[in-house]
N, C-alpha and C positions, 0 to 999 in steps of 0.2 A: 455191627460191632458194639460190644458192651464194655462197660468199665470193669477193669480188674482191680477190685478193692483190696487194700491191705487190711487184714483182720488184726486188730490190736486188742489184746485182753487187758483189762484194767489190772493194776497191781493188786494182788489179793491182800486185804487188810489182815491185821493181827487176829488170829483165831479166837483169842479171848474176847476181843471186842465184838466179833460176830456172834459168839455164843451168848454174851451178855445181852446184846440188843435183841437177838432172836428169842431168847427165853423170856425176857422182860415183856416183850410185846406178843409173844406166842405166834411168831411168824417164821417161815422157812429161812434157812441160811442164805439161799439165793437172794431173797428180798432184803435180808439184813445187809448183804453185800451192796445192793443197789442204794440203800439208805446211806451207808457210809460213804459211797462215792459222791453223794450229794451234800457232804459236809456234816452229816449227823455223827456225833461221837458218843452220845449217851442216851439214856432213856428219856430225859427231859427234852433234848433236841428232837428225838423221834416223835414225841407227843406234840411238840410245837409244829413239826412238819406235817403230821397227819391230821391234826386238829387245830388249824390256825385260829387265833383269838385276837380280837381288836385290842385286848389288854396288853398284847405283846408288842404293839407298835411303840417305837421309840419316842421319847419325849422330844417334841419338835424344837424345844428351846436348847437342845444339845447342838443344834446347827449354828455355826458361827454367824453372827449378824442377825439372828432371828428376833431377839428382843427389840433391837432398834427398828427393824422392819415393821413389826407389829405396832409399836408406839407411833410410828410415822403414819401408817395407814389409818389407825384409829383417830389420829388427830385430823386427817383429811376428811374422814367420815363425819366427825363431830362438827367441823367447820364448813361442811358442804363444799369442800374444794373439789374441783374436777380431777379425777384420776384417769390417766391415759394408759391403757394396757397395750403394749406392743408385742404381738405374737409372731409365730412363724406359720408357713403355709402347709406344713405336713400334718399328719394326724396328731402327733404329740403337741405341736404348736397350737393348732386350732382347738383341740380339746382343753388344753391348759387355759387358753384365752376364754373359751365359753364358761369353763368352771369358775375361773377367777371373777369374770364379769357377773355371773349369776349370784355367786356367794356375796360379793361386795354389795350388790344391789339389794340382796336379801337383808343385809344388816343396815341398810339405809344409805349406802354410798352413792355418790354422784359419779358415775363411771361410764366411759366410752372405750372403744378399742380400735386398733388399727393393725391390719395385716398387709405387709408390703406386697407389691406386684412382683412376681417371680421374674418377669421379663424386663421391666423397666427399672426396677430397683434392686433386684437380686436378694441374696440371703443376708440376714442380720439386721441389727438396729442401725439406723442411719441418721445423718444430720437432717435429712428431709423429714423423717418421722418426728424428730425432736422439734423442728420448726413448726410442723403441723400441730403438734401438741401445744406449743406456745400460742399459736394463732387461735386455737380452739379455747384457750383460757385455762388450760390445765396447769396445775402447780406440782403434781407428782406423776412421774412415769414409772410404771412397773413393766419390765421386759420379762417375757416367759419363753423359754426354749432358745433364747438368743441373748447376746450381750457380753459374754465372758471374754471375747476377743475383739470387741468393738471399742477401740481406744479414742479415736478422734471424736466420734459422736458424743461421748460422755464429757469430754472437755467442752464441747459446744453446749451441752445441757447446762453445765455450771455457768458458762459465759452468759447464757440468756436468762439466768436466774431461776431455773427449775431444779428439782431434786429427783433422783432416780434410785430405784431398787432393782437390782439384777437378780433374776430368779432363773437359774440355768443349771444344766447338768453336764455340759461339755467340758473337755479338758481345757484348763487355763493355759495361756502362753507363759512366757518368761515373767511377765508382770500381769497385774489385773487392772482393769479400767478404774478410773476415778469416779466412784458413785457413792451415794449416801451409805449404802450397805449392799453386800453381795451374798446371796444365798446360793451356794454351790458346794455340795459335799466333796468335790474333787479339789477344792482349794487346799493348798498344802497345810495351812494353819487350821482347817476345819476338822474338828474331832468327832464329827457325827459318825456313829458306829457303822452305818450302812452306806456304801459308796456308789451303788449301782441303780439309783432311782432314775426313772424317766423324768423329763422336765415336768410332766403333769404330777409325778410323785413329789417333786420338790415343791411345786405350787400347792399341792394338797397339804404338805407339812406346814406351809404358811397359813392356809385357812384353818387348819387344825389348831395352830398356835393362837390365832385370833379368837377362835371359838372357845379355847380354854380360858383366855383372858376375859372373855365376855360371859363365861359360865353357860355356854350353849353347845357343848361338845357334841351332843346327839344330832345337832343340825348339820354337821359336816359329813356324816357317814353316807347319806344318799348321794353325795358327789363322787363316791368311789366308782360309779359306772364310768365316769370320764377317765379315771386312772386305769381301769381295766382296758378300755379301748386303746389308750395311748401306750401303755406298757407292752401290750401284746404287739401292737403295730410297730413300735420302735425296737422290738426284739431285745428288751433288757432282760437280764437273767431272772428267771422265775423262781428265785430262791430267797431266803432271808425275809426281810420286810416286804419285798415285792410280792412274795407268795401270799402273804396275809392281805395286802392291799388288793391284789387281783382276785383272790378267793372271794372276798366280800363284794368286790366290784362286779364279778360275774353273777353272784347271787342277785344283786340289784338288777342287772341287765335281764336276767332270766325270769324274775318275778315281778318287779315293779319298774320297768324302764321309764325314764322321763319321756313325755310326749315327743320331744324333738328327736330322740333316738328311736322311739317306737316306730315312727314313720319310716326311718331308715331301715330298721329291721324288716318291716312289712314289705318294703320295696325289694329286698333281697330274697324274700320268701323263706327266711329262716324262721324256725319255730321257737317260741319261748320255751325254755327248759333244755334246749340243745346247744345254746351258744357257748363256745369255748374259744381259747386263743387262736386255734387254727382257722375257724371260720370268721373270726374278727380279721385276721390277716388276709384271707382270700376273698371274703365277701363284703364286709363292712368297710374296712380301711381303704380299698381301692376307690370306692365312691366318695369318701371324705377327701381323699387325696386328689381326685379328679378335678375338684373345684379349682385348686391352685395350679394344676398342671396345664390346664387349657384356658383358664380365665381367672376370676377373682376368688381367692380362698375364703373371703368373707362370707361367701354363700354357705360354706360348711358350718361356720359359726352361727349364722342366722338359722340354719336348719336345726342345729342342736339346741338352740335356746328357745325354739318355738314352744308355745303353750298348748298347741293342739297337734295331734298326730297327722291329721289330714294335710295341713300346711307343710309339715315336715316331709310327708310322703311326696308331695308335689315337687319340692326342691330335690329330693332324692331321685325322683324320676329324671329330672334334668341332668343330674350328675351321672346317672346310669347311662344316659345317652352320650354324655361327654366321655365317659369311661370307655365306651365302645370306640369312639373316635381315637382316644388315647391308644388303645390296643393296635389300631392301624398304624399310627405313627411309630409305636414301639416296634412293630414287626418290620416296617420299612427301614428304620434305623439299624436294627439288628442285622438285617440282610446286607446293608451297606457296610457295616462294621466288620463283618466276617472276612471278606477278602483283604481288607486293610490289615487286620490282625494276622492273617495267614502270611501276607507279604513281609510284615515286620519279623515274624518268626522264621521265615525262610532265609531272610538276609543275614540274620544274626542269632546266636544262641541267647535268648532272653529269658529273664525270670519275672518280667512284668510287661504290661501293655499300657502305653499312653497313646490315645487316638483322638484326633481332633478333626472335625468337619464343621465349617462355619454355618452351614445351613440346617444343622440338626435342631430338632425341637427341644428346647430346654426342659420341657415338662416330662421327658421320657429318658433322659440320659442316665439317671440313677438306676432305673429299672433295667435298661439295656446293659449297663456296666455289670450289674448282678448276673445277668444272663451270660455275659461273656466270661465271668469268673466260673460259672457252672460249666461252661463249654471247655475252657482252656486250663482251668485250675491254676490261674495266675492272678496276682493282684492287678486290677484294671482301673485306669483313669480315663474317663470319657469326657470330652469337652466340645462345646459349641462356642459361638461368638455372640456376645450381646454388648452393644455400645462399644465396639472396638476392643473389648476385653474377652479373652478366652475364659469361659466359666464352665466348671464341670463337677462331676461326682466321682469319688474314688470308692472302690469296694475291694475287699481283701480276702485272702484265704486264712484258715485258722493258723494262729501262731506268728503271723506277720503283722506288725503294728503299722498300718498305713498312716495313721495320724503322726506317729513319731517320724516316719519317713518324710512326710510333708514338712515337719518342723525343721528337719535338716536341710530342706530346700527353701526355707522361709525367705531368704534374700531374693529369690526369684518370684515370689508370690505377692500379689496385691492383698489377698486375704485368704485365710483358710481356717477350718475348724471342724471338729467332729470327734470321733472315737477311734478305738483300735481297728475296727473292721469297716467303718464307713466314715467318709468325710466329704466336705465340699471345699472348693478352691476357686480362685480367679487369678489371672496373670496376663501379661502382655503376650500377644500371639507370637511375636518374634522370638520369645524365649522358649517356646515349646520344644524345639529339637534338643537344646541343651538340657532342659528339664527332663526330657524322656531318658536321656543317657544317665543323668544323675540318679534318677529314681531307680533305673535298672542296676546301676552300680551298688546302690544301697540294698536292693533286693538280692543281688548275687552274694553280698556279704552275709545276709541273714537267712536266706532260704536254702535249706539243705535239700538233697535229692529226695529224702524220705518225706519232706513236707509237701513235695509235689505229687505224691501218690494219694489218690482218693482213699479215704480211710473209713472203716466201720469200727467204732469203739464198742467192745462187748462188755456188758456189765457183769454177767455171771453165766456159768454153765448150768443147764437145767435138764433134768430128766422129764420127759413128757408126762409120765405118770404123776408128777408133782402138781399138775394143773388141776387141783381140787377146787371146789367152790370157795373154800376159805382162802386159798391162794389168790383166786381171781378177785375176791372181795377186797383183800388187802392191796392188791395191785391197783385197784380202782382209786384207792386213797392217795396215790401218787399224783393224780391230776390236781390242778390244771397243769398241763404240759406246755413247754415252751423252751426258749433258749436257756441252756444250762440245767434244764429239767426235762429233757426229751423223754419220750416213751422208752422205758428200759429195753435194751437190746440183749437177747439171750442167745446162747449157743447150745446146740444139741448135736451129738455125733451118733453114729450107728443107726441113722434113721433110714427107713425104707418106705416105699409107697405101697399102701394097702390095696389100692384099687386101680393101679395104672396111673399114667400121667396124661392129662389133656392139655392141649394148647387152646386157650379161649381168647376171645377178642382178637386183637392183632398179633400179640406175641407174649401172652401171659400164661404162666403155668398154674394148673390147678390139680390137686390130688389130696388124698388122705394120708397124712404123715403118721407113720407107725413106729413105735419104740416101746413095746409092752403096753401101749395105749394109743388109741387112734384119735386124730383131730383134723378138721379141715385145714388146708393150707393153700395159700395163693401167693404167687410170686410175679409181680408186675414187671414186664419187660425182661423176663428171664428165659424166654423160650429158647434162646441160643444155648442155654445150659442144660437142656433136656437130657443130653447124653449122660450126665452125672447121676441122674435118678431113674434111668431106664435100662441100665446095663446089668441089673441083678445084684450089684454090689451096694453095701451100705454107704451112705453119704452124710455129710455134715451140713447143717444149715445155721444161718444167723437170722434172727427174726424178732419182731415184737408181737405182742398179743393184742388183738382188737376184737370188737364185737361185730358180728355180721347179722343184719336183719333181713329175712326173706319170708314172704307170705305172713308177715306179722309175728314171726318167731325169731327171737334173738339168741344166737349161740356164739361161743368164742371161736376164733380162728387164728391161725398163724399168718402174719404178714411177712413173707420171706424177703429178706434183703439180698441174700447171696447164697450160693450153693457151691460146695466143693466135694471132691472125693475124700473119704476119710484119710487116705494115706498122704494127703497134701497138708494136713493140719499139724502144726507144731504148737500146741497149747501149753 
């Protein structure tokens, strides 16, 4: 059985804007359409999109609280006060920690760090961490990727005579914690012009501001490799300021990776010059995350700050071994969750899944929740039990805000935090049945029938003869691809197969697509749709365009997402 996708065509922009951008840049209308869909409105926007510049980065002092944060940190550096960095155990948290640690040490800071244990301490800044900072002799705490919803710990920080700077990117609650200053673009009063930074992006703005104050701005740009890792792994939108940060971060990773990351790259067998957001997500990030999923996340920080690639490689090998173990836990949990999900859906018409098993491994529930969303196309909350509390991860479908749903259930939750599509939470086990029904009630209010249909959003219609070298060269400038800047999806109708259709591998289709022009095409897991392209009638395809290298020769090919008979299309 295969998914029946809904084909959704983007609303066509005003023809005058298409003409203006297309003629100004000398690009086809179809690609002008794609640019406009990514927020480009004029020639200046287009040039910034295609040619990112570090000069386009926003002034970090536009972020509310930045001036106070910089002054306090520089005071600590000058007086040799111990600075305590509290991070999180995922890629964004560990990258932010490593970056902040190395930069502050570079400018002479006395700095240490702390990553909580996922299993004994859980997510977020805690009273325990604050006490450890006090015991270590710290006078200033900087939290990265956590803190915006940690109220009691910051009251405790004040009580024991320490000061704290919160550096976060998550949604605030109804109020914000009491800290010296808070750096978070999502604070209602923060006027910073770009709201979608990763935590490492927010941390970078802080070190950028310090560097500006010290007159050493050029020293911060080599730290953009951390921002690229974190931003890709955390699936932040790769548009606006993020696009510039990641563009230069990838350049750093591909040309001059720091030794601590070079060892990680070597362990995954990636080649310098080929690293992009996709293989960060699927190759590098799983190893960084493995440290905190099955043990201490501090190992990832130690790996990234190593001064020699061999030592980093050795830690990466350990993490690769643990990642293989993690996959086994992942598969077992997924297999156990499926019958529970099926039973919940059989007993009642549901638009959400809330599943709890006390023995599940806390290190894999986020991954498994994502897999269940892919399988059922429903928002999913998966929980285990740690220290008598149910703790879990929430993942959502497009257009359903899972963080807002949790906010409406906050009276049942001990703690929660996150974003529109992903969040974490903890609660009393006894409240799970009531919570399950409340979340489903919210989901039924917000989720329409059309939202439950898997969807392919089509950027533009394309005639295959438009695939000229100039077109392909322009298309390559849309990279780096990622969340909110996915590879453009095109639609072509009246297509035929020029040389028959083969089923290759287990169930993939391969043929030469013909429409006054021939090009190789492959459709993964589409063998069940072979009848649409072998009955002698023209058919329609949706696809993106990729490069295929065979015997050292690289050629373009169509990566087909779906196939339909022409007469089924209403474009």
